[in-house]
C-alpha positions in Angstrom: -11.7 16.7 -7.8 -8.7 18.6 -6.5 -5.6 17.1 -4.9 -5.2 18.2 -1.3 -2.0 20.0 -0.3 0.0 19.0 2.7 -1.6 21.5 5.1 -5.1 20.4 4.1 -4.2 16.7 5.0 -3.7 17.6 8.6 -0.7 15.4 9.1 1.0 15.2 12.5 4.3 17.0 13.0 7.3 14.8 14.0 6.9 15.9 17.6 3.1 15.2 17.6 3.8 11.8 16.1 6.2 10.8 18.8 3.6 11.7 21.5 0.6 10.2 19.6 -1.1 6.9 20.5 0.4 4.0 18.4 -1.0 0.8 17.0 0.1 -2.1 19.3 2.3 -3.6 16.6 6.1 -4.1 16.2 7.5 -4.9 12.8 10.7 -7.1 12.9 13.0 -7.3 10.0 15.1 -10.5 9.9 18.3 -9.9 8.0 16.8 -7.7 5.3 19.5 -6.8 2.8 18.0 -3.9 0.8 18.3 -0.5 2.4 15.4 0.7 0.2 13.2 -2.1 1.7 14.2 -1.0 5.2 13.3 2.6 4.4 10.0 1.7 2.8 9.1 -0.3 5.9 9.9 2.8 8.1 7.7 4.9 5.9 4.8 2.5 6.0 5.3 2.0 9.8 4.9 5.8 10.1 1.7 5.8 8.1 0.1 3.3 10.4 1.6 4.5 13.6 3.4 1.3 14.4 5.0 1.2 17.9 8.5 0.5 16.6 10.6 -1.3 14.0 13.1 -4.0 15.2 16.1 -4.4 12.9 18.0 -7.7 13.2 21.2 -9.1 12.0 22.6 -7.6 8.8 19.5 -5.3 8.4 21.0 -1.8 8.1 20.2 0.9 10.7 19.6 4.7 10.4 21.1 7.1 9.7 21.8 6.0 6.2 21.3 7.9 2.9 19.8 4.9 1.1 17.3 4.2 3.9 16.4 7.9 3.9 15.6 7.8 0.1 12.6 5.7 0.7 11.8 6.5 4.4 11.7 10.2 3.7 12.3 11.0 7.3 10.2 8.3 8.9 13.4 6.8 10.2 13.4 9.8 12.6 9.8 9.5 13.7 9.3 5.7 14.1 11.1 4.2 17.1 13.6 1.5 16.3 16.1 -0.8 17.9 18.7 -3.2 16.5 19.4 -6.7 17.7 22.4 -8.8 16.7 20.1 -11.9 16.3 16.4 -12.2 15.5 15.9 -14.9 18.1 17.1 -12.6 20.8 14.6 -10.0 19.6 11.8 -12.5 19.6 12.6 -13.6 23.2 12.6 -10.0 24.3 9.3 -9.2 22.6 7.7 -12.3 24.1 9.0 -11.2 27.6 7.4 -7.8 27.0 4.0 -9.6 26.4 3.9 -9.5 22.6 2.2 -12.2 20.5 4.9 -12.9 17.9 4.1 -14.2 14.4 6.3 -14.8 11.4 5.0 -13.8 8.0 6.0 -16.9 6.2 4.7 -19.9 4.2 4.8 -22.8 6.6 2.8 -25.9 7.5 -0.2 -24.7 9.5 0.2 -21.0 8.6 -2.9 -18.9 8.8 -3.9 -16.8 5.8 -3.8 -13.1 6.7 -7.5 -12.6 6.0 -8.3 -15.4 8.5 -6.0 -14.0 11.3 -7.9 -12.6 14.3 -6.0 -10.5 16.8 -7.1 -10.6 20.4 -8.7 -7.4 21.6 -6.2 -5.5 23.7 -3.3 -7.7 22.5 0.1 -6.5 21.5 1.6 -8.1 18.4 4.9 -8.4 16.6 5.4 -9.7 13.0 8.6 -10.9 11.6 9.4 -10.3 7.9 12.4 -12.1 6.5 15.3 -11.8 4.2 14.6 -11.2 0.5 15.9 -14.6 -0.5 15.8 -16.9 2.5 12.7 -15.5 4.3 12.4 -15.7 8.1 15.0 -18.0 9.6 13.7 -21.3 11.0 15.1 -20.6 14.5 12.9 -17.5 14.7 9.9 -19.3 13.4 10.4 -22.0 16.1 9.9 -19.3 18.8 6.7 -17.8 17.3 3.1 -18.5 18.3 2.4 -19.1 14.6 2.8 -17.9 11.1 0.8 -15.6 8.9 0.7 -16.2 5.2 -0.4 -13.9 2.4 -2.5 -15.6 -0.3 -0.9 -15.5 -3.8 -2.4 -16.6 -7.0 0.3 -16.2 -9.6 3.5 -18.1 -10.5 5.8 -16.4 -7.9 6.0 -17.8 -4.4 6.7 -14.5 -2.6 6.3 -10.8 -2.6 8.9 -8.1 -2.0 9.4 -7.7 1.7 8.4 -4.0 1.8 5.2 -4.8 -0.2 4.4 -7.7 2.2 5.0 -5.3 5.2 2.6 -2.8 3.8 -0.1 -5.4 3.2 0.3 -6.8 6.7 0.3 -3.4 8.4 -2.8 -2.4 6.5 -4.7 -5.6 7.4 -3.6 -5.6 11.0 -4.5 -1.9 11.4 -8.1 -2.8 10.8 -8.0 -4.9 14.0 -5.4 -3.1 16.1 -5.7 0.6 15.5 -7.7 2.3 18.2 -11.2 3.2 16.9 -10.4 6.9 17.5 -7.7 6.7 14.8 -9.7 4.9 12.1 
C-alpha cells in the first residue's frame, strides 16, 4: 500500500467547494468555549459538506488564529453565521424549515443509531458547551434530542468528537447518493 498524495485524492478547491451540493445539515454550537473545538467542527463540517455552522453566544468566530490551527482553512470554505443567543438561532432555523434536534442526554432522547431522518428533510443539530451542554431553553424549542450511546464511566464526549460522530452518522442518511 502507498499513501495517496493530495493531487491523487481529487479534493475540491475552495471555490469548487463553495459551489458544490451540500448535505442538508446545519451544525449549531451553543456557547462552546474552546476555539480548538470550534476549529475542529469547521474542519469536519468541510469534510462532510455541511451547509453551514451556526455559532452562538460566547462561541468564537473566525478569523482567529486558534480556530485556524484546527480548522486548517475550513473556516473560509464552510458558511457560518453568529447569533447572540442560541434560542434565536433555533427559531430562525425552524422558520427556514429545518428539523432542529439537540445532541443531549434527556428524557426521551433517541439514540443516534435509532434516529431516522425524513427523506428530503433539512436538519440542524445543536451541540452544547463543554461543561453545561445544550441549554435547556434551546432544548425546549427542539423537535427532540439525539443521544450518543456510551459504555464507560464518563457521561459525555468532547464536543468536537461528538460533532464528528453525529456528522458521520447523519451523512449516511442525508448526503445525496451522488456524493457517497
